[in-house]
N, C-alpha and C positions, 0 to 999 in steps of 0.2 A: 468592382462590387459594390454597390451601395450602400451608405451607412445606414447602419441596424441600430434599434434597440433592443439591448440585449439584457435580463437581467441575469445574474449568476446566484444562486441560491444554495448555499451549503449547509448543513446541520452542524450539530456537536460533532467536533472532529479535534480529532490531533493528530501529527505527526503528519504523513506526506499528505494527506485527504486537503486537510486546511492550507497546506505550500502551494498544490495542485493548483486549488480552486482560486485563490488571489496569483498566482502567476499567469494563469490565464485571462482575471481580470482585467490582470494590466495590462497585458501584453494586448489584447483585444482592446482598449478602451486608445489604443494608439490609432485605431482605424474605426472606430463604431461607437455609441454611445451605451456603454454599459452601469450597471450598478451592481454591488455587489453586497447580498444580502444574507444576513444569518444573525446566529447569535454573538453578542458584543466579543467573547473572547477569540471567537472562531475570524472577526475582523479586525483586532488589537492589532497585526501586522502588516496591514493593508497600504499601500501605497500610497502617500496625505492629498495628492491629489484626485484620486477614485470615490466616487460620489459610493457612499456606503449607504444601508439600513437595519435597523438592530430588529433582526425578527428572531422568536425563542422556539426554537427547533429542538428538541431534546433529542437523544436518544431509546427516549421510552416514551409511553402515551401520558399527558397530562392534560388537567382541566384547562392549560391554557392552549391546547393545538385548535381550539377552535377559533379564539383570538386571532393564532399563527396564522390561520387559514384564508380570515377576513384580511389580515394585511399583506400576507402575499398578494391576492384579488388586487387591490387596492394599488401595492407597489406595479404588478404586471401589467396595470391597465396603458393600455395604447403600444407595450410593447410587442413586438415583432417576435420574441423567442425569448421563452424562462428556461435556464437551463437547471437543474435541480438535480446535485449530487446526493448518492444515497438514498438508500430502501424510505427513510422515513421524509427526509426531504423531499423526494420524490412523489411519495403518497400525499402529502399534504399540497403538495402542489398540484398535483392530479385532481384532489380536489376542489382547490378553490380556483381551477382552469373548468369546472363541471358544469360552473352555473350556465344559464345563458347568455353573451354577451353581445350587441351591436358589433364588436372590432373580437375575432377569434387567435390568439394568440397560442404559435406553435409553441408546445411545449416537447421538450428533450432532458431525457432523464440516463446519468452514468450511476451504474449500479460498479461498486468501489469494491462490498464484500458480499462474501458468501453468508447466509446464518448458519455458522457453525453452530452446532449445539446437541442438547436433546429434540425431542418428538414437538415440544412446545413451541422451541425456539424456530426450529424450520417450517412449522404449521402460520406462527406468527410472518414469517418471511414470504411464506407464499404467499397469504393475502395480502400483505401491502403490493407486492411484486402483479397482481392481479388487480389491482386499484391503479396502479402504474401502467398496466398495458392495456388497460380499459379507454385510457384517456391520450397518452405520451403516442406521437408522431416519431420520434425515432428514442431508440433505447438502446445506449452502451454500454458496453460493458469492459472490466478490464482485463478480462480474460477470458479466453475460447467457449470455457465451461459457462460464464454468466450470460454470455452472450447466448450460448444454447436453451440455458434454463428461459431466457427471458420469451424466447420465441415457441418452446413451450408452452407457457402460460400465455401466449398469444399476442405477443410483440408484435405489429404490423408491419416494423423494420428496427433491424439490430445490429450491431456490427462492433468488433472491437474498437477500441479507444485506444485511442495513442498516448500515454503518458511521459511526460519526456524526463530523459533521464538527467541527474542532477547535473549540474555544470562541477567539472574537475580540474584543478592545477597542476601544475607539476609534484611528482609522486612525492609525498613525503617523506622523511628520516624514520628508521625504526629507531626503537627504544634503546636506552641507554642501558646498561646493567644496571644502573641504580635504578632506574624507571621498572624493568623487568622485577625485580626485586620488590619496588613498592606494589608492584601487581599480583605479588604472589609466587611469581616466577621464579624456580630456582635455579641455579647453575647447569648449564645443559639440559634444560626441558624444552621441550617443544610446546607450541601453543597453537589450541586448537581456540576457537572465536566463533563466539555466539553472539550477532548483535540483535536484540529484539526487544518486543515491548513485552512485560514476563504477564501475559493473559491468555486465557485456554488457547486460543487460534495458536499460539507457538507453539505449541506439541511437549511441553515442558518435561510430562512424564516421560516421553519416549527419549529427550536429552538426560534425563537422567538415569534411566536403564542405559542407555548405553556410554553414561560416564563409567557408569559399572561394569562395564566388560570392558572398555579400554582402559581401564586401570590394569585389569592382566595382562593386554595385550602387547599394549604400549604403555611401560609402566610411568618412561621419561615425559610423558603428554601430562600437558595442565588444562583444564578447561577454564577458558575466561568467557564472564556472561557478563556484556555491557547493559544497559536498561534497567527501567523501574517499571513497576506495574502492578495490579493486586492481588498477585500470585508469589510476589516478590517474599513474604512472609514464609508463606507453605513450601518455596523450593528452597532456602534459607534451613528450614528446619530439615528437611529429608536431606540435603546435603551434610549437616552436623551429623543426624543420626545414624549414617548409613557411610558414614566418612567417604564421601564422593571426592574423587581429585577435581573440583569444582571450585572458583573463586567467583562471587558474585562483586561485580564492580560496580553496580547504579549506575546512572546515567555520565555519561563523559562527554565531554568536551571536545575528546583525541583522538577522533574518531579514525581519522586518515592514518595517526601514526600507529595505530592499535592495528590498522589493516595491513601496515606496512611490515609487523612484527611477526604479522601471525602467520605459523606453517601452513595452515587450512582453515577456512569459513566453513561453518557449517550451520543449516538452516533447519530445524526439527519441526517447521510448522505442517499441521495439520491442512491449512489451506491458506494460497497467497493468492494476488492478485498480478500488481507487477511489484514488488518487493523493493522498495528504497535499501534495504541493507545489501541484498546481492548485486544490486546496480552497480551501487558503492563498492563494494568488493572486486567486482569488474575492471572497474576503472583503476583501480588500484594493482589492478593485475596478481589479485591473490589467487591460489588453487581455491574451489569450491565445491564441497559435498551438500547436498541438499535431498529434500524428500521431494518427488516428484507429484507434485499437486497442485490443482489452481493452474497460474498463469506460471508458473516457476518456470515448466522447461521454453516455453515463448521470451520468456526473457533471457535465460542461458543458454539457450541454441546447444551445440554442442561444446560448449567451455567446462561445465561441469561433471560432476556422477551424480546422478540420482538412482537415488533408491526410495523404493516403496515406503510409503507412510508406515509405521504402528510396527518396523519389525528392526529393533535395535540391532542383531545381528548381522544384519546386511549394511546397516548405516557404518556399523563400527569395523568392519570388513573392508568396507571403501574408505575408512579413514587410516585406517592400518597399512593399506597401500601407497594410501599419498603420504603418509610420515615416514614408512620406511622404504623409497623410492622414490633418490632424490633429481632422477630424470622425470618420474612421473610428473612430480611436485612441478617441475620445471615446465615442462611440457603445459600442464594446467593453466600456471602464469600465463604464457603468452597465448593461449586461450583466451583467457581473460580480456587481455587487452584487447586483443582482436576484434570480439566479441563487442567491448564497450562500444569501441568505434562505429557499430554497427546500430547503435541504439537510436531510437526518436529522438531527437530537439526541440527544443520550444517551438520550433518555427514551424515544423512538420505538425505538432499538437495543431498550433492554431489554425493552420492551412486545412487541414480534417476537419477542423471545426465550422470554419467560417463557409464551407464547403457544405455542413451539413443543415446549419444556418439556413444558409440561401433558398437550397434545396426545400426545408421545411416549412419555411417563410414563405415561397413562391407557393409550394403546394397550398397553404392554408387561403392563400388570395383565391387560389384555382377553382 
């Protein structure tokens, strides 16, 4: 494959998106000329030998957007491919490359999230997607529904992005009794674990409603929630006011040990792409119960018990089955490990991108 000039552009990202973009830029730089561009905080953990460029791509419209478009245009001048990640970065990249130039740069955009929210949020998301599809040569989606949405909005070519599963080593040991007590787990209690950023997309209302039902059906269960976010205080108030059997742990450095200690891992999300938390749970051999939304089923396959979003009774029924049936719990753990072995790795994701880049760049030349 010929040496390509590639710009990887990311927006204001946290969590898995930023990690993925930095990983791909680093791996691709072994064979191609790569520039990683985006906000300063998104570049902070980049490999020291990777070429970077600070561009202010925010998660909301700003006066500085015009300057960002101009800078993206300059950085992408002479590149074979500009690969933008996210709706905002994708739309700014599309605007930057819409101006006539002697050399045309291929545009690839990866959609990492759905526009989850009210009518206004969805309308803005649809508008940004139309801007993207009017210019992009390829639109990738981290879940099948995002691919379908891109096609519905006019994408000339769209396919599912491969997001590599996180690397994992030997299974971590479970918590000691002292650690369990420190996390608010009493003697003989079973651990229901949620790993999530505490934001609207994560279905925290469903989590609270389900916790109230679970307290009646499985009194020995304790629901631990690890993560932080804008809704943390609101959820804490609800837990206190309703005396829910939930403990908020905040951000934790011992996620592998938590997963090894959990009797079941649960996701209550309203939407997910290729959720990192569930990929980690699969690799840990944890039983999983999750809402059947977005790309969750594409990640878990047959390893998890999936339930409709917004139905606390269905969710708690699945949790009750897992917590009260040792055989089912063991079977789901075995399924998780088997599924984890099937998930794409970094080499798979890089191979997909190199194929797409080469085809898109060749199509531009033709």
